[in-house]
N, C-alpha and C positions, 0 to 999 in steps of 0.2 A: 722818546718816540723816534727821533731822527736816527738813533742807533739801529732800531728795527727797520727803518726805511732803507738804510744803507745795507743792512744784512739781506733784505728781500730784493734788492736791486739786481742780483744775479739773474741771468737769463732763465734758468730752470725754476728757480724759486718764484720769480715773477710769473712765469708761465703757469705754474701750478696754482698760484693765487687767482690769476685771471680765469683759469678754467673752473676752479671751484666756486668762483663768484657767480657763475652762471647757474650751476647746480652741483650737488654732491656727486662724486665720482669715485671709481676705483683707480688705483695706480695704472692698471692695464689700459683702461679707457683713456686716461690722460696721455699715456705713452703712444697709443695707437693714433689718437687725434693729432698729436704734435710730431709724430715720427721720431721721437726721442727714445733712447734705450730705457727699458723698464728699470734696471738697477739705478740709473741716474735719477729717474722720477721718484723711485722709492726712497732714495737717500735724501732728496730735496724735501719730500713730505715728512720724513723723520725730523729733519732739521727745523722745518717750519712748525712741526708739532711741539718740539722742545721749547720754542720761543713763544708758543701760545697763539700762533697765527692761523693754524688749522687744527682740526681735531678729528680723531677717528670716531665715526658714528657707530661702528660695530666692533668695539674692542675685544669682544669675546670670540670673534670669528678668526680663524687662522689663515684663511685664504679669501681673496676678493673682498678685502676690507673696504669700506666706504668712508671717504673723507669729506669733510665740509669745512668751509672757511668760518672763522670766528669773527665776532664783532671787531676785535683788535686787528685781525687780518684785513677786514674791510677798510678800516681806518688807514692802515699802512698802504693798501692798494690805492686808495684815494690820493694819498700823498705822493705815491709813485707816479700816478697819472698827472698830477699837478706839475711835477718837475720834469716830465718827459717832453 
C-alpha cells in the first residue's frame, strides 16, 4: 500500500485522484479545472490506471473517455490526506 501512496504523491497524480474522487471526469475537464496541460493529465491518468487506482469507464470510446477512481484509489487518497 505505501508503495502506491508514494507513487500517487506526485502533484498531478494526486490532483487527478482528488478530482475523480468528487465525480467521474474526462481528462479535458480535469485539465481545464486545474489549468494543467492536457498531455500531462492524460499521462498521469494512464499511470494511475496501470496501478489500478483509476479506471476508464468508457474504454470503447476513442475521444472524451470518462475516468473514475477505484476503491484502491480511494484508499490511497485517504492515506495521502492522512500524511499531508
